N, C-alpha and C positions, 0 to 999 in steps of 0.2 A: 453371436454373445463373444465377448470379448474378454480379455483378462487385465487389460487394462487398468490404471487405476484411473479415482475418477480426477478432473480436470478441476473440485473444486469441491467442497466441503461446508455444511453450517453444521457448525457444533451446540446445538442446545444450550443457552442455559437457565436460566429461574422463570419460572411461567410470567414472571409481571416485573421482569427487567428489561425499561427498551434499549437498551446499550445493545451495540453492534461489533464488536471488535474486530476490524474489516484489515484483514494481513494480503499485499495485492501483488507483494514481489521477493518472499521470504523460499520459496520451493529455486529448484538449478538441474529440475527434470524437463527433456523433451524428449516430447518422442520420437522411435526410430524413422519415422517417418518423416517428421515435419524434420530429425535433425539435417535428413537426405535436403533438406530446401537450402541448406547454410552452409554456405563457403569456407569456410574455418577449419582449416585442421584439428586433429583433436587438442591439442596443446591450447591450439593459442583463444579456441573455445573457452576447455576451464579458465582460460585466465583476462575469456570476454564476462561471462559469469560471479569469476569473483569478484570483478570490478562493480555488479550490475544486478547482483543480488542481494536484497536488504538482510544480510542473513542473522539466523537467529530470534529474529520478531516476529515466528508463528511462535519459537519457547516461547517467544518475554511476552505474548500472547495468552498463553496459559497459564503460566508462572503467576499472571496477573488475574485472572482467570482464577484462578486457583485461591487467591490471597482477597480477591474480596469480597462482600459483606454480603451485594446479595453476584450471583453470577451472569458475567453476561454473556449473550452470545458471541461466538464463533463466525465470521468465515472468512474460510482459507481460498487460498489458490495455491493448487498443488499442483498443478505448473508455472517455470519459469515465463515474466515476461519479452524472453527471446520466443516464446511461442506464438502468447499475442499479449499486450498490454496491455489489460482491462480497465482500465480508469484514461483510455484516450480516447478520445474520441475515431469513429472510424470515419472521419470524411473530412471535409476541408477547412471546416472547422480544430481541428491538432496547429496548432502555432509547432506540435513537434514535428511536422513535417515534413519544414524544414531543413532538418537538417534527421531527414531517416527516421526518426520515433514514432510514423503514427502506429498507431494501432497494430499494423503490424513492421518488426523492424526491418528499414534493408541497411542500415550503418549500426555500426560499431563509437561501444563508448569514445572511441578515438576517431570516431568519423573514418573506419575504412569500409572494407566490402563488405555487408553481413552477409544479403541476399543481394541474386541479382534486380540491380535498379527494374527492367523488367518483369519484375517478380506481379504475378495477380495477387493481392491481397484476399481478394472475397473469397473463395473455399476458410480459410482460418478463422476467418472476420464471423463466418456461419458455422465453421466447426467449435471454437471455442467464444468468439468474445459475445455474440451473441444468445447463446446458454446462460455463456456467466450473469450478464447483463440482465434479466429477465431473473434469475436466481437471486440476486440484490436486490429488485423491485420485492420480490413475494416476501425476500426474509421482512424488506420494512416492513411493506404495506402489513405482515403480521403482529409489530410489534404494534404500530401507530392501531388496529386494531383491538390486541391483547393487552394497549397501556397507554392509548390515546398522544402517542408520543413516538420517537428513534429519537437516537441517540448516537454518532455511526463515527465513528474514531479508529480514522485512518492510524495505520501504524506501519509505517516508516524509519530507511533511514538512511543516511547520504556521509560518503568517504568527506575525508577530514579539507584533503585538497582539491581544489574543483577538477571536472574532467569536460575537456573538450567537443563533448556535446554539452553541455549545461546551458540555456540558452542567457543567465542573469547569474553565472557563476561570479559577477566581481563582488557581492553583495555582505555584506556580514556573515561569517558560515558559527552563527550559538550553539552552544553545546547538547540545547533545544527547541525544535524551529518548531515553532505553531502559524499552520496553515488557515485560510480562514476563506469565508463565502462571505461576503457581503449579507447576505439575504440569509441566510441558512449559522448563522454560526453568534450565538447571540453575547450580549457580554456576559454574563453570566457562563458560560463553556467556558470564553474565553480567561476570565477570574480562576474557573476551578483549575483550567493547567498547569496557571503557573505558580496559583502553591502549590498545585500537589510535583510539580516536577522544578520545584525551588532547590532539595535541595541534592539534584543530579546535572548542578551548574545555570551556564548562562540559558535564558531563553531569549527568544525574536519570534519575528513574524514576520512574516512571506514574505524569508532570504535566508537561504540561496530557493526555496521552492515555496510558490502561493497553493492558494486555494485548497481546496477540498475534495472532499467523492462524493455525491449525487448522483441516486439515478434518474437519469432526464426526469419520465415521469409528475416526477417529486420537485424537479428545482425549479427554481420559482414561481414555484406554486403552494407549496405545503409550508409554511412557519412551523408547524408541530414537528417538522424536518430535522435539527440539529445536525451538523458538521463540524469537523474536526479536521486537520493532518496533524500528525504527530510524525514531526522528523528529527530519529534523531542522530544526533556526530556519531558516527564509530571508531573514533578513536576512545571512546568514554565507555567503553563494552566491550571491544572486541579486536585483536591485531589483524588490519590491514594489509591487501586486501585477500580478502576471503577467510582467513581463518580463527581460530578458533576463541569466541566465547569468552572474558575476562570475571572478575568478580563484580566488575559495574551491571552487569546483568543485571544479576541478585537487586537493588538498587531500584533500576532500572525499575523493574517488575514493580515494587512498593509501589511506585510512585505513578503506575501507570494503573494500579487496581485503587489507589486511595485518591484521583479521578475520577474510576467508574462506582468509588463509593457517591465522590459529593453530589454526579448526577443520575446516583440512579434511583436518590426520590424524589 
């Protein structure tokens, strides 16, 4: 038996809601045995968590869920992305491996050493990454069975100034960046997002971050699975890096609720 908190959590929504708000990077929690494999001192690790955690995004999704007419489902990662990053490929397909940020990071946001380069990622992939992927796959399959479709909305945030690890940090950094997938992001979903987030500032497309999370079982195969990544620039709602949320969080929660409502019927 263990008293360790769950690594992830599926929070139920309305039975007829097709929407899953996916929150993969909001937690700062690192289990003690995983912490032992990270070479940073405590102060440096806290600073890295400030930079790399999508702070307050779980609260944002929670507030939006309360305000939505039809409550969406929420899939929330309860461990830090420094444990594993559930949105990376765990193999050579992942471009972020070039900067030491595959599924198991070996480098920090500033390209310093996080774990020794010869660290074996497999134990963490088996313990955290694969169960997460299976559970998310099952959550999407459940929405398909219940409603005939699934709408995955990835809830992220990103820093106002590019960090050294970013591979595509030279482009626009709008208040809200919408990440898309050519197969799984239909025009109607994108239009609904642009309209919903219009009160929050300028919106952009796939810069500085692009793509959207779709479990591999459905990727490129099931057009009834829709996906969109919502990347919110942090200065619009919080003090950077890692500081408290401000009044912008409420405005963003209303916008996210409006998006959920627009795609729920």
